[in-house]
MOPAC internal coordinates of N, CA, C and O (Angstrom, degrees):
PM7 1SCF
backbone

  N    0.0000 0     0.00 0     0.00 0    0    0    0
  C    1.4715 1     0.00 0     0.00 0    1    0    0
  C    1.6010 1   110.73 1     0.00 0    2    1    0
  O    1.2310 1   124.34 1   150.16 1    3    2    1
  N    1.3542 1   109.27 1   -29.84 1    3    2    1
  C    1.5525 1   112.73 1  -171.96 1    5    3    2
  C    1.4621 1   108.52 1   -65.14 1    6    5    3
  O    1.2310 1   115.33 1   160.48 1    7    6    5
  N    1.3389 1   126.47 1   -19.52 1    7    6    5
  C    1.4717 1   129.46 1  -178.13 1    9    7    6
  C    1.5076 1   110.24 1   -66.67 1   10    9    7
  O    1.2310 1   118.09 1   154.46 1   11   10    9
  N    1.3598 1   121.24 1   -25.54 1   11   10    9
  C    1.4430 1   122.04 1   178.15 1   13   11   10
  C    1.4913 1   114.65 1   -78.54 1   14   13   11
  O    1.2310 1   120.38 1   171.07 1   15   14   13
  N    1.4287 1   116.88 1    -8.93 1   15   14   13
  C    1.4191 1   120.69 1   173.32 1   17   15   14
  C    1.5465 1   115.89 1  -107.94 1   18   17   15
  O    1.2310 1   121.76 1   150.10 1   19   18   17
  N    1.2569 1   114.24 1   -29.90 1   19   18   17
  C    1.5096 1   125.11 1  -175.31 1   21   19   18
  C    1.4333 1   110.52 1  -100.88 1   22   21   19
  O    1.2310 1   120.22 1   -47.52 1   23   22   21
  N    1.4086 1   117.18 1   132.48 1   23   22   21
  C    1.4433 1   121.74 1   172.76 1   25   23   22
  C    1.5564 1   114.64 1    74.77 1   26   25   23
  O    1.2310 1   120.16 1  -162.00 1   27   26   25
  N    1.3486 1   117.30 1    18.00 1   27   26   25
  C    1.3947 1   120.48 1   175.24 1   29   27   26
  C    1.3669 1   108.42 1  -128.58 1   30   29   27
  O    1.2310 1   117.02 1   -22.24 1   31   30   29
  N    1.3208 1   123.28 1   157.76 1   31   30   29
  C    1.5083 1   128.09 1  -171.28 1   33   31   30
  C    1.5722 1   104.18 1   -74.22 1   34   33   31
  O    1.2310 1   118.85 1   144.45 1   35   34   33
  N    1.3257 1   119.80 1   -35.55 1   35   34   33
  C    1.3784 1   120.06 1  -177.32 1   37   35   34
  C    1.5551 1   116.89 1   -89.77 1   38   37   35
  O    1.2310 1   122.10 1  -177.04 1   39   38   37
  N    1.3163 1   113.58 1     2.96 1   39   38   37
  C    1.4533 1   116.39 1  -178.06 1   41   39   38
  C    1.3650 1   117.43 1   -53.72 1   42   41   39
  O    1.2310 1   120.84 1   138.30 1   43   42   41
  N    1.3321 1   116.01 1   -41.70 1   43   42   41
  C    1.4493 1   122.96 1  -179.09 1   45   43   42
  C    1.4879 1   115.80 1   -58.19 1   46   45   43
  O    1.2310 1   124.59 1   132.49 1   47   46   45
  N    1.4122 1   108.80 1   -47.51 1   47   46   45
  C    1.4925 1   113.20 1  -177.55 1   49   47   46
  C    1.5481 1   110.85 1   -77.40 1   50   49   47
  O    1.2310 1   118.98 1   157.94 1   51   50   49
  N    1.3175 1   119.55 1   -22.06 1   51   50   49
  C    1.4611 1   117.30 1   167.75 1   53   51   50
  C    1.3680 1   116.40 1   -72.38 1   54   53   51
  O    1.2310 1   117.78 1   152.25 1   55   54   53
  N    1.3199 1   121.84 1   -27.75 1   55   54   53
  C    1.4771 1   128.09 1   169.71 1   57   55   54
  C    1.5367 1   113.26 1   -62.82 1   58   57   55
  O    1.2310 1   123.63 1   137.53 1   59   58   57
  N    1.4803 1   110.64 1   -42.47 1   59   58   57
  C    1.4108 1   117.37 1   176.60 1   61   59   58
  C    1.5578 1   112.34 1   -59.58 1   62   61   59
  O    1.2310 1   123.50 1   138.43 1   63   62   61
  N    1.3289 1   110.90 1   -41.57 1   63   62   61
  C    1.5580 1   115.11 1  -178.88 1   65   63   62
  C    1.4590 1   113.76 1   -63.49 1   66   65   63
  O    1.2310 1   123.42 1   136.95 1   67   66   65
  N    1.4158 1   111.06 1   -43.05 1   67   66   65
  C    1.4372 1   116.25 1   179.59 1   69   67   66
  C    1.5381 1   111.32 1   -64.16 1   70   69   67
  O    1.2310 1   122.61 1   140.39 1   71   70   69
  N    1.3013 1   112.61 1   -39.61 1   71   70   69
  C    1.5180 1   113.29 1  -176.98 1   73   71   70
  C    1.5321 1   106.53 1   -69.80 1   74   73   71
  O    1.2310 1   118.23 1   144.81 1   75   74   73
  N    1.2221 1   120.97 1   -35.19 1   75   74   73
  C    1.5778 1   124.59 1  -177.90 1   77   75   74
  C    1.4804 1   103.63 1   -67.02 1   78   77   75
  O    1.2310 1   117.65 1   130.25 1   79   78   77
  N    1.3731 1   122.08 1   -49.75 1   79   78   77
  C    1.3944 1   120.07 1   178.06 1   81   79   78
  C    1.5218 1   118.79 1   -66.18 1   82   81   79
  O    1.2310 1   121.30 1   159.85 1   83   82   81
  N    1.2999 1   115.12 1   -20.15 1   83   82   81
  C    1.4879 1   120.32 1   172.23 1   85   83   82
  C    1.5257 1   112.02 1   -68.65 1   86   85   83
  O    1.2310 1   121.81 1   161.63 1   87   86   85
  N    1.2777 1   114.13 1   -18.37 1   87   86   85
  C    1.5564 1   119.30 1   179.70 1   89   87   86
  C    1.5514 1   105.72 1   -86.03 1   90   89   87
  O    1.2310 1   121.24 1   131.76 1   91   90   89
  N    1.3672 1   115.23 1   -48.24 1   91   90   89
  C    1.3876 1   120.78 1  -179.92 1   93   91   90
  C    1.4808 1   117.58 1  -162.14 1   94   93   91
  O    1.2310 1   115.00 1   -37.19 1   95   94   93
  N    1.2681 1   127.10 1   142.81 1   95   94   93
  C    1.4879 1   123.66 1   178.78 1   97   95   94
  C    1.6154 1   107.83 1   -66.00 1   98   97   95
  O    1.2310 1   122.42 1   -30.75 1   99   98   97
  N    1.3225 1   112.98 1   149.25 1   99   98   97
  C    1.4967 1   116.95 1   179.17 1  101   99   98
  C    1.5872 1   108.65 1  -163.33 1  102  101   99
  O    1.2310 1   122.32 1   -12.93 1  103  102  101
  N    1.3163 1   113.17 1   167.07 1  103  102  101
  C    1.4540 1   118.74 1  -178.22 1  105  103  102
  C    1.6262 1   108.63 1   -91.88 1  106  105  103
  O    1.2310 1   123.15 1   -13.09 1  107  106  105
  N    1.3040 1   111.57 1   166.91 1  107  106  105
  C    1.5261 1   117.44 1  -178.44 1  109  107  106
  C    1.4742 1   113.58 1   -54.83 1  110  109  107
  O    1.2310 1   119.44 1   138.28 1  111  110  109
  N    1.2778 1   118.67 1   -41.72 1  111  110  109
  C    1.4795 1   119.66 1  -177.43 1  113  111  110
  C    1.5433 1   108.16 1   -60.98 1  114  113  111
  O    1.2310 1   119.15 1   136.35 1  115  114  113
  N    1.2932 1   119.22 1   -43.65 1  115  114  113
  C    1.4047 1   120.16 1  -175.31 1  117  115  114
  C    1.5136 1   110.10 1   -67.96 1  118  117  115
  O    1.2310 1   122.19 1   141.01 1  119  118  117
  N    1.3807 1   113.41 1   -38.99 1  119  118  117
  C    1.4739 1   119.16 1  -179.39 1  121  119  118
  C    1.5371 1   107.55 1   -57.64 1  122  121  119
  O    1.2310 1   123.03 1   133.23 1  123  122  121
  N    1.2797 1   111.80 1   -46.77 1  123  122  121
  C    1.5281 1   119.38 1  -175.31 1  125  123  122
  C    1.4783 1   113.40 1   -60.03 1  126  125  123
  O    1.2310 1   122.92 1   137.69 1  127  126  125
  N    1.3681 1   112.00 1   -42.31 1  127  126  125
  C    1.4777 1   121.71 1   174.30 1  129  127  126
  C    1.6177 1   111.68 1   -58.05 1  130  129  127
  O    1.2310 1   121.41 1   128.69 1  131  130  129
  N    1.2974 1   114.91 1   -51.31 1  131  130  129
  C    1.4237 1   127.57 1  -167.44 1  133  131  130
  C    1.5494 1   108.88 1   -71.48 1  134  133  131
  O    1.2310 1   121.41 1   146.77 1  135  134  133
  N    1.3717 1   114.91 1   -33.23 1  135  134  133
  C    1.4040 1   120.41 1  -179.24 1  137  135  134
  C    1.5531 1   117.11 1  -101.34 1  138  137  135
  O    1.2310 1   123.88 1   179.15 1  139  138  137
  N    1.3431 1   110.17 1    -0.85 1  139  138  137
  C    1.4866 1   125.02 1  -179.74 1  141  139  138
  C    1.5906 1   107.13 1    52.21 1  142  141  139
  O    1.2310 1   120.86 1  -131.16 1  143  142  141
  N    1.2797 1   115.96 1    48.84 1  143  142  141
  C    1.5436 1   125.52 1  -179.28 1  145  143  142
  C    1.5393 1   103.79 1  -114.03 1  146  145  143
  O    1.2310 1   118.14 1   -30.11 1  147  146  145
  N    1.3457 1   121.15 1   149.89 1  147  146  145
  C    1.4012 1   129.41 1   166.66 1  149  147  146
  C    1.5248 1   109.97 1   -53.00 1  150  149  147
  O    1.2310 1   120.39 1   -39.45 1  151  150  149
  N    1.3039 1   116.85 1   140.55 1  151  150  149
  C    1.4260 1   124.35 1  -176.76 1  153  151  150
  C    1.5367 1   105.84 1   -59.19 1  154  153  151
  O    1.2310 1   119.96 1   130.97 1  155  154  153
  N    1.4168 1   117.68 1   -49.03 1  155  154  153
  C    1.5419 1   117.12 1  -174.33 1  157  155  154
  C    1.5930 1   107.93 1   -64.14 1  158  157  155
  O    1.2310 1   119.68 1   145.75 1  159  158  157
  N    1.3893 1   118.21 1   -34.25 1  159  158  157
  C    1.4081 1   117.89 1   175.52 1  161  159  158
  C    1.5557 1   115.64 1   -56.08 1  162  161  159
  O    1.2310 1   125.02 1   135.90 1  163  162  161
  N    1.4362 1   107.96 1   -44.10 1  163  162  161
  C    1.4873 1   115.82 1   177.44 1  165  163  162
  C    1.5195 1   112.42 1   -58.92 1  166  165  163
  O    1.2310 1   123.53 1   132.97 1  167  166  165
  N    1.3443 1   110.84 1   -47.03 1  167  166  165
  C    1.5305 1   114.94 1  -177.64 1  169  167  166
  C    1.5084 1   112.34 1   -61.95 1  170  169  167
  O    1.2310 1   121.41 1   141.06 1  171  170  169
  N    1.3310 1   114.91 1   -38.94 1  171  170  169
  C    1.5501 1   120.88 1   174.99 1  173  171  170
  C    1.5337 1   107.33 1   -53.38 1  174  173  171
  O    1.2310 1   120.78 1   124.62 1  175  174  173
  N    1.3619 1   116.11 1   -55.38 1  175  174  173
  C    1.4241 1   120.75 1  -171.26 1  177  175  174
  C    1.5906 1   110.08 1   -68.93 1  178  177  175
  O    1.2310 1   119.93 1   145.13 1  179  178  177
  N    1.2654 1   117.74 1   -34.87 1  179  178  177
  C    1.4232 1   123.30 1   174.58 1  181  179  178
  C    1.5522 1   110.87 1   -59.92 1  182  181  179
  O    1.2310 1   122.87 1   138.75 1  183  182  181
  N    1.2961 1   112.10 1   -41.25 1  183  182  181
  C    1.4957 1   116.48 1  -174.00 1  185  183  182
  C    1.5429 1   105.96 1   -69.86 1  186  185  183
  O    1.2310 1   120.51 1   135.70 1  187  186  185
  N    1.3228 1   116.62 1   -44.30 1  187  186  185
  C    1.4642 1   118.93 1  -178.68 1  189  187  186
  C    1.4923 1   107.30 1   -66.61 1  190  189  187
  O    1.2310 1   114.83 1   139.92 1  191  190  189
  N    1.2746 1   127.41 1   -40.08 1  191  190  189
  C    1.4954 1   125.81 1  -177.59 1  193  191  190
  C    1.5269 1   106.37 1   -69.51 1  194  193  191
  O    1.2310 1   119.49 1   144.68 1  195  194  193
  N    1.2751 1   118.58 1   -35.32 1  195  194  193
  C    1.5062 1   119.39 1  -179.70 1  197  195  194
  C    1.6195 1   114.65 1   -66.48 1  198  197  195
  O    1.2310 1   126.68 1   141.63 1  199  198  197
  N    1.4976 1   104.75 1   -38.37 1  199  198  197
  C    1.4943 1   112.23 1  -176.77 1  201  199  198
  C    1.5530 1   107.69 1   -72.41 1  202  201  199
  O    1.2310 1   118.99 1   157.82 1  203  202  201
  N    1.3297 1   119.54 1   -22.18 1  203  202  201
  C    1.4809 1   125.54 1   178.55 1  205  203  202
  C    1.6159 1   110.89 1   -98.10 1  206  205  203
  O    1.2310 1   121.25 1  -166.46 1  207  206  205
  N    1.3200 1   115.21 1    13.54 1  207  206  205
  C    1.4670 1   120.73 1   171.58 1  209  207  206
  C    1.5798 1   107.32 1    56.39 1  210  209  207
  O    1.2310 1   120.05 1  -145.11 1  211  210  209
  N    1.3268 1   117.51 1    34.89 1  211  210  209
  C    1.4685 1   119.23 1   167.91 1  213  211  210
  C    1.5567 1   111.40 1   -86.45 1  214  213  211
  O    1.2310 1   122.23 1   144.34 1  215  214  213
  N    1.3651 1   113.34 1   -35.66 1  215  214  213
  C    1.4392 1   120.98 1  -176.69 1  217  215  214
  C    1.6561 1   105.36 1  -127.64 1  218  217  215
  O    1.2310 1   123.85 1   -19.28 1  219  218  217
  N    1.3611 1   110.22 1   160.72 1  219  218  217
  C    1.4925 1   119.60 1   166.48 1  221  219  218
  C    1.5667 1   107.83 1  -132.82 1  222  221  219
  O    1.2310 1   124.43 1   -30.63 1  223  222  221
  N    1.3574 1   109.11 1   149.37 1  223  222  221
  C    1.4356 1   118.00 1  -177.46 1  225  223  222
  C    1.5681 1   110.08 1  -100.96 1  226  225  223
  O    1.2310 1   118.84 1   -30.95 1  227  226  225
  N    1.2785 1   119.81 1   149.05 1  227  226  225
  C    1.3821 1   120.89 1  -177.02 1  229  227  226
  C    1.5517 1   110.54 1   -76.83 1  230  229  227
  O    1.2310 1   118.99 1   164.12 1  231  230  229
  N    1.3655 1   119.54 1   -15.88 1  231  230  229
  C    1.4044 1   125.11 1   176.60 1  233  231  230
  C    1.5606 1   106.63 1  -123.49 1  234  233  231
  O    1.2310 1   118.54 1   -34.46 1  235  234  233
  N    1.3433 1   120.39 1   145.54 1  235  234  233
  C    1.3968 1   125.22 1   176.60 1  237  235  234
  C    1.5366 1   111.33 1   -65.51 1  238  237  235
  O    1.2310 1   121.63 1   -30.64 1  239  238  237
  N    1.3303 1   114.48 1   149.36 1  239  238  237
  C    1.5483 1   124.01 1   173.38 1  241  239  238
  C    1.6127 1   109.76 1    55.96 1  242  241  239
  O    1.2310 1   121.58 1  -138.27 1  243  242  241
  N    1.3001 1   114.59 1    41.73 1  243  242  241
  C    1.4114 1   123.05 1   177.08 1  245  243  242
  C    1.5968 1   114.98 1    37.84 1  246  245  243
  O    1.2310 1   123.12 1  -123.75 1  247  246  245
  N    1.2921 1   111.62 1    56.25 1  247  246  245
  C    1.5271 1   120.50 1   179.24 1  249  247  246
  C    1.5326 1   107.74 1   -58.96 1  250  249  247
  O    1.2310 1   119.37 1   -24.74 1  251  250  249
  N    1.3212 1   118.81 1   155.26 1  251  250  249
  C    1.3787 1   123.06 1   178.11 1  253  251  250
  C    1.4636 1   110.50 1   -59.27 1  254  253  251
  O    1.2310 1   119.99 1   -42.86 1  255  254  253
  N    1.3441 1   117.62 1   137.14 1  255  254  253
  C    1.4207 1   120.17 1   178.75 1  257  255  254
  C    1.6270 1   110.48 1    80.95 1  258  257  255
  O    1.2310 1   118.38 1  -179.83 1  259  258  257
  N    1.2985 1   120.69 1     0.17 1  259  258  257
  C    1.4423 1   118.26 1   179.15 1  261  259  258
  C    1.5901 1   107.35 1   -64.20 1  262  261  259
  O    1.2310 1   124.74 1   -37.73 1  263  262  261
  N    1.3766 1   108.51 1   142.27 1  263  262  261
  C    1.4592 1   116.34 1  -179.96 1  265  263  262
  C    1.5474 1   105.31 1   -97.01 1  266  265  263
  O    1.2310 1   120.84 1   -43.94 1  267  266  265
  N    1.3149 1   116.01 1   136.06 1  267  266  265
  C    1.4744 1   120.78 1   179.80 1  269  267  266
  C    1.4742 1   111.55 1  -104.05 1  270  269  267
  O    1.2310 1   121.82 1   -40.01 1  271  270  269
  N    1.4233 1   114.12 1   139.99 1  271  270  269
  C    1.4932 1   125.10 1   179.36 1  273  271  270
  C    1.4515 1   107.34 1  -122.24 1  274  273  271
  O    1.2310 1   119.15 1   -23.83 1  275  274  273
  N    1.3374 1   119.23 1   156.17 1  275  274  273
  C    1.4312 1   125.58 1   165.80 1  277  275  274
  C    1.5482 1   109.03 1   -71.02 1  278  277  275
  O    1.2310 1   117.13 1   -34.17 1  279  278  277
  N    1.2487 1   123.06 1   145.83 1  279  278  277
  C    1.4606 1   122.57 1   170.23 1  281  279  278
  C    1.4248 1   111.92 1   -68.24 1  282  281  279
  O    1.2310 1   118.11 1   -24.76 1  283  282  281
  N    1.4492 1   121.20 1   155.24 1  283  282  281
  C    1.3503 1   118.50 1  -178.05 1  285  283  282
  C    1.5188 1   113.29 1   -59.29 1  286  285  283
  O    1.2310 1   118.02 1   146.37 1  287  286  285
  N    1.3525 1   121.38 1   -33.63 1  287  286  285
  C    1.4579 1   128.79 1   172.75 1  289  287  286
  C    1.4508 1   113.15 1   -51.81 1  290  289  287
  O    1.2310 1   122.68 1   123.03 1  291  290  289
  N    1.4147 1   112.47 1   -56.97 1  291  290  289
  C    1.4682 1   115.44 1   177.43 1  293  291  290
  C    1.5705 1   117.08 1   -61.70 1  294  293  291
  O    1.2310 1   121.59 1   141.33 1  295  294  293
  N    1.2979 1   114.56 1   -38.67 1  295  294  293
  C    1.4415 1   125.28 1   176.78 1  297  295  294
  C    1.5367 1   104.90 1   -53.89 1  298  297  295
  O    1.2310 1   120.33 1   127.25 1  299  298  297
  N    1.3443 1   116.97 1   -52.75 1  299  298  297
  C    1.3797 1   122.90 1  -177.13 1  301  299  298
  C    1.6041 1   115.80 1   -58.81 1  302  301  299
  O    1.2310 1   124.01 1   144.73 1  303  302  301
  N    1.3733 1   109.91 1   -35.27 1  303  302  301
  C    1.4686 1   117.30 1  -178.45 1  305  303  302
  C    1.3922 1   118.19 1  -104.09 1  306  305  303
  O    1.2310 1   118.71 1  -165.54 1  307  306  305
  N    1.2702 1   120.06 1    14.46 1  307  306  305
  C    1.4281 1   128.80 1  -170.59 1  309  307  306
  C    1.5723 1   110.09 1   -63.24 1  310  309  307
  O    1.2310 1   120.59 1   148.20 1  311  310  309
  N    1.3465 1   116.47 1   -31.80 1  311  310  309
  C    1.4356 1   124.56 1   173.96 1  313  311  310
  C    1.4980 1   111.45 1   -57.47 1  314  313  311
  O    1.2310 1   121.29 1   138.98 1  315  314  313
  N    1.3219 1   115.13 1   -41.02 1  315  314  313
  C    1.5129 1   119.14 1  -175.68 1  317  315  314
  C    1.5102 1   109.72 1   -76.95 1  318  317  315
  O    1.2310 1   120.37 1   147.03 1  319  318  317
  N    1.3636 1   116.89 1   -32.97 1  319  318  317
  C    1.4758 1   120.78 1   171.27 1  321  319  318
  C    1.4406 1   109.49 1   -61.43 1  322  321  319
  O    1.2310 1   118.96 1   131.63 1  323  322  321
  N    1.3330 1   119.60 1   -48.37 1  323  322  321
  C    1.4288 1   123.84 1  -173.85 1  325  323  322
  C    1.5688 1   110.63 1   -62.10 1  326  325  323
  O    1.2310 1   119.46 1   145.89 1  327  326  325
  N    1.2857 1   118.64 1   -34.11 1  327  326  325
  C    1.4270 1   119.94 1   172.78 1  329  327  326
  C    1.4869 1   114.67 1   -65.93 1  330  329  327
  O    1.2310 1   119.97 1   157.80 1  331  330  329
  N    1.2674 1   117.66 1   -22.20 1  331  330  329
  C    1.4420 1   127.69 1  -177.95 1  333  331  330
  C    1.6266 1   111.15 1   -82.18 1  334  333  331
  O    1.2310 1   123.27 1   139.09 1  335  334  333
  N    1.2876 1   111.35 1   -40.91 1  335  334  333
  C    1.4504 1   116.71 1   176.81 1  337  335  334
  C    1.5086 1   124.31 1   -28.60 1  338  337  335
  O    1.2310 1   123.08 1   123.51 1  339  338  337
  N    1.4375 1   111.70 1   -56.49 1  339  338  337
  C    1.4633 1   115.32 1   179.78 1  341  339  338
  C    1.4472 1   116.76 1   -60.13 1  342  341  339
  O    1.2310 1   116.93 1   154.77 1  343  342  341
  N    1.1861 1   123.44 1   -25.23 1  343  342  341
  C    1.4806 1   133.92 1  -179.72 1  345  343  342
  C    1.4510 1   116.75 1   -85.82 1  346  345  343
  O    1.2310 1   122.50 1   166.33 1  347  346  345
  N    1.3608 1   112.82 1   -13.67 1  347  346  345
  C    1.4029 1   121.82 1  -170.47 1  349  347  346
  C    1.5718 1   110.96 1   -59.16 1  350  349  347
  O    1.2310 1   118.92 1   128.01 1  351  350  349
  N    1.2931 1   119.66 1   -51.99 1  351  350  349
  C    1.4700 1   123.36 1   178.69 1  353  351  350
  C    1.4648 1   110.43 1   -58.86 1  354  353  351
  O    1.2310 1   118.58 1   141.37 1  355  354  353
  N    1.3450 1   120.32 1   -38.63 1  355  354  353
  C    1.3797 1   122.59 1  -172.72 1  357  355  354
  C    1.6183 1   108.78 1   -65.45 1  358  357  355
  O    1.2310 1   123.03 1   132.40 1  359  358  357
  N    1.3379 1   111.80 1   -47.60 1  359  358  357
  C    1.4089 1   120.92 1   179.49 1  361  359  358
  C    1.5013 1   109.44 1   -58.11 1  362  361  359
  O    1.2310 1   121.82 1   127.84 1  363  362  361
  N    1.2924 1   114.12 1   -52.16 1  363  362  361
  C    1.5410 1   120.66 1  -177.36 1  365  363  362
  C    1.2935 1   108.76 1   -60.10 1  366  365  363
  O    1.2310 1   113.37 1   135.51 1  367  366  365
  N    1.3076 1   130.13 1   -44.49 1  367  366  365
  C    1.4984 1   133.56 1  -178.50 1  369  367  366
  C    1.4701 1   107.88 1   -62.75 1  370  369  367
  O    1.2310 1   120.30 1   134.00 1  371  370  369
  N    1.3566 1   117.03 1   -46.00 1  371  370  369
  C    1.4672 1   124.72 1  -178.26 1  373  371  370
  C    1.5941 1   108.21 1   -62.84 1  374  373  371
  O    1.2310 1   118.75 1   138.40 1  375  374  373
  N    1.2301 1   119.98 1   -41.60 1  375  374  373
  C    1.5143 1   125.40 1  -179.47 1  377  375  374
  C    1.6182 1   107.33 1   -67.56 1  378  377  375
  O    1.2310 1   121.29 1   138.91 1  379  378  377
  N    1.2795 1   115.14 1   -41.09 1  379  378  377
  C    1.4389 1   116.00 1   179.05 1  381  379  378
  C    1.4761 1   114.12 1   -64.20 1  382  381  379
  O    1.2310 1   120.56 1   141.97 1  383  382  381
  N    1.3341 1   116.53 1   -38.03 1  383  382  381
  C    1.4431 1   125.04 1   174.00 1  385  383  382
  C    1.5171 1   114.08 1   -57.88 1  386  385  383
  O    1.2310 1   120.48 1   140.82 1  387  386  385
  N    1.3066 1   116.70 1   -39.18 1  387  386  385
  C    1.2915 1   120.69 1   171.58 1  389  387  386
  C    1.5053 1   124.60 1   -69.83 1  390  389  387
  O    1.2310 1   124.66 1   162.99 1  391  390  389
  N    1.3053 1   108.65 1   -17.01 1  391  390  389
  C    1.5483 1   116.45 1   176.81 1  393  391  390
  C    1.5186 1   113.68 1   -89.66 1  394  393  391
  O    1.2310 1   122.34 1   170.38 1  395  394  393
  N    1.2964 1   113.12 1    -9.62 1  395  394  393
  C    1.6474 1   119.53 1  -175.54 1  397  395  394
  C    1.5413 1   104.20 1   -81.46 1  398  397  395
  O    1.2310 1   120.10 1   180.00 1  399  398  397

């Protein structure tokens, strides 16, 4: 699961989404407003997080207005992920340097 946060361009925003959903479940529109991200960008990250079993939607196939929740596994291990967040940018930038 860590690979969807580390070493990818969108990892930081996916971490922000997870952190926000750790506070309370919400829909894509509210997430986009709170994080000041484009709605389509949020939808993309939600799809990726759902495919990787980090979150679940209240409605199947990401129906409009679906509310997103952290999976029980991620809720249980959110503390570990929170310890990782401060190093996220460093690891991502290092990975980008290796790709150049």
